[in-house]
C-alpha positions as CSV (number, residue, x, y, z in Angstrom):
1,M,0.0,0.0,0.0
2,A,2.1,2.8,-1.2
3,E,1.0,6.3,-0.2
4,S,2.6,7.8,-3.3
5,A,0.1,5.9,-5.5
6,V,-2.5,8.2,-7.0
7,V,-6.0,7.6,-8.0
8,E,-7.7,9.6,-10.7
9,V,-11.3,10.5,-11.3
10,G,-13.0,7.8,-13.5
11,E,-10.7,5.1,-12.2
12,I,-12.2,1.9,-10.8
13,V,-10.5,0.9,-7.6
14,E,-10.7,-2.0,-5.1
15,C,-11.9,-1.0,-1.7
16,T,-12.6,-2.5,1.7
17,V,-15.6,-1.3,3.7
18,E,-14.4,0.0,7.1
19,Q,-17.3,2.0,8.5
20,I,-21.1,2.2,7.7
21,M,-23.0,5.4,8.6
22,P,-26.6,6.3,7.9
23,Y,-25.6,8.5,5.0
24,G,-22.9,6.3,3.4
25,A,-20.0,4.0,3.8
26,F,-16.3,4.8,4.4
27,V,-13.9,2.5,2.5
28,R,-10.2,2.1,2.4
29,I,-8.7,2.1,-1.1
30,T,-6.4,-0.9,-1.5
31,K,-4.1,0.8,-4.0
32,T,-3.3,3.9,-2.0
33,G,-4.4,3.0,1.6
34,R,-6.4,6.3,1.6
35,K,-10.0,6.5,2.8
36,G,-12.9,7.4,0.6
37,M,-16.7,7.6,1.0
38,I,-19.5,6.1,-1.0
39,H,-22.7,8.2,-0.4
40,I,-26.0,6.3,0.0
41,S,-27.2,7.7,-3.3
42,E,-24.2,6.2,-5.1
43,L,-24.8,2.6,-3.8
44,S,-27.5,1.4,-6.2
45,Y,-29.7,2.6,-9.0
46,S,-32.7,1.6,-6.9
47,F,-33.7,3.2,-3.6
48,V,-31.5,2.2,-0.6
49,K,-33.2,2.6,2.8
50,D,-30.6,0.7,4.8
51,I,-27.0,0.6,3.8
52,N,-26.5,-2.6,5.7
53,A,-28.7,-4.3,3.1
54,V,-26.1,-3.5,0.4
55,L,-22.8,-3.5,2.2
56,K,-21.2,-5.1,5.3
57,I,-18.0,-4.1,7.1
58,S,-14.9,-5.8,5.7
59,D,-16.6,-6.4,2.3
60,V,-14.1,-6.0,-0.6
61,I,-15.8,-4.1,-3.5
62,K,-14.9,-2.3,-6.7
63,A,-16.0,1.3,-6.9
64,K,-15.5,4.2,-9.3
65,V,-13.7,7.4,-8.3
66,I,-16.2,10.1,-9.1
67,R,-14.7,13.1,-7.4
68,I,-11.6,14.3,-5.5
69,D,-12.2,17.6,-3.8
70,E,-9.6,20.4,-3.0
71,K,-9.0,18.9,0.5
72,G,-8.2,15.5,-1.1
73,R,-11.4,13.7,0.0
74,I,-12.3,10.9,-2.4
75,D,-15.9,10.3,-3.4
76,L,-16.7,6.9,-4.9
77,S,-19.7,5.3,-6.6
78,L,-20.7,1.6,-6.5
79,K,-23.6,2.1,-8.8
80,Q,-21.5,3.5,-11.6
81,T,-19.7,0.2,-11.8
82,Q,-23.0,-1.6,-12.5
83,E,-25.1,-1.7,-15.6
84,P,-28.0,0.8,-15.4
85,P,-31.4,-0.8,-15.3
86,A,-33.3,-0.9,-18.6
87,Q,-35.7,2.0,-19.1
88,K,-39.3,1.1,-19.4
89,A,-40.6,2.0,-22.8
90,R,-43.2,4.7,-22.8
91,P,-46.0,4.6,-25.3
92,P,-45.7,7.4,-27.9
93,R,-47.7,10.5,-27.3
94,R,-50.6,11.2,-29.7
95,M,-50.5,14.3,-31.8
96,A,-53.5,16.6,-31.7
97,S,-54.4,15.6,-35.2
98,Q,-54.3,11.9,-34.3
99,S,-56.4,12.2,-31.2
100,Q,-59.6,13.1,-33.1
101,D,-62.0,11.0,-35.1
102,T,-63.4,11.8,-38.5
103,E,-66.0,14.1,-37.1
104,G,-63.5,16.2,-35.2
105,R,-64.4,14.8,-31.8
106,P,-61.9,13.3,-29.4
107,P,-61.8,9.5,-29.2
108,R,-64.3,7.7,-27.0
109,E,-61.8,7.2,-24.1
110,Y,-61.3,10.9,-23.9
111,R,-65.0,11.8,-23.8
112,T,-65.8,10.4,-20.4
113,V,-66.1,13.1,-17.8
114,T,-65.1,12.2,-14.2
115,R,-66.9,13.3,-11.1
116,Q,-64.0,15.6,-10.3
117,T,-64.2,17.3,-13.7
118,R,-68.0,17.7,-13.4
119,A,-67.6,19.1,-9.8
120,A,-64.9,21.6,-11.1
121,R,-67.1,22.7,-13.9
122,E,-70.1,23.2,-11.6
123,F,-68.0,25.1,-9.1
124,S,-66.7,27.4,-11.9
125,Q,-70.3,28.0,-13.2
126,N,-71.6,28.8,-9.7
127,R,-68.7,31.2,-9.2
128,I,-69.5,33.0,-12.4
129,E,-73.2,33.2,-11.4
130,A,-72.2,34.5,-7.9
131,N,-70.2,37.3,-9.5
132,E,-73.3,38.4,-11.5
133,I,-75.1,39.6,-8.3
134,D,-77.7,42.4,-8.8
135,S,-76.6,45.8,-7.5
136,E,-79.5,45.6,-4.9
137,D,-78.1,42.4,-3.5
138,A,-74.6,44.0,-3.3
139,D,-76.1,47.1,-1.4
140,S,-77.9,44.8,0.9
141,F,-74.7,42.9,1.6
142,E,-72.8,46.1,2.3
143,K,-75.5,47.3,4.7
144,K,-75.4,44.0,6.6
145,M,-71.6,44.1,6.7
146,A,-71.5,47.6,8.1
147,S,-74.1,46.7,10.7
148,F,-72.0,43.7,11.7
149,L,-68.8,45.7,12.0
150,K,-70.5,48.4,14.2
151,T,-71.9,45.7,16.5
152,S,-68.6,43.9,16.6
153,E,-66.6,47.0,17.4
154,A,-69.0,47.9,20.2
155,K,-68.7,44.5,21.8
156,I,-64.9,44.6,21.6
157,T,-64.8,48.0,23.2
158,D,-67.1,46.8,26.0
159,I,-64.9,43.8,26.6
160,N,-61.7,45.8,26.6
161,T,-63.2,48.3,29.0
162,R,-64.2,45.6,31.5
163,N,-60.8,43.9,31.2
164,S,-58.9,47.1,31.8
165,A,-61.0,48.0,34.8
166,R,-60.4,44.6,36.3
167,S,-56.7,44.6,35.6
168,G,-56.4,48.1,37.0
169,R,-57.7,47.0,40.4
170,N,-55.7,43.9,40.5
171,T,-52.5,45.8,39.6
172,R,-53.0,48.2,42.5
173,R,-53.5,45.4,45.1
174,R,-50.5,43.5,43.9
175,S,-48.2,46.5,43.7
176,N,-48.9,47.6,47.3
177,G,-49.1,44.2,48.8
178,R,-51.9,45.3,51.0
179,D,-55.7,45.1,50.8
180,Y,-57.5,48.4,51.5
């Protein structure tokens, strides 16, 4: 294990797993004797919840050097030494001109309207109708709102007056420490 040996980005090196943490595994590179880290996201193409399911301490593995930072820390990848999984083929998208029948209507499978779509349309229609309120209804609403605000302000003032009167008496008693 010569310390003078150098690893380069892109090189595949043999490593021994020394420590497993929740976020990745620390390995010792056989060629140089230096430590490196394999982040959990670089272990496999599939989701890895527990690193112990993929690696065990003292496992000898081959990993690819993906980065060496300015401090000399080495980042490795186990998944880049593996063949990526095959991509599932997506069905081709239909063009607008292909998605209509001879009468210019969308195909039958696109004509069905779900409950959610109906509900959204009804909500939108009701909202439009609600915005078309007569001016008399708007004036009526404004009068009701003004009346409510006056009543509400009067109640709040009354409550604040009572609370300040109570707290004023209690404050005097507490500050003197005597009951008069």
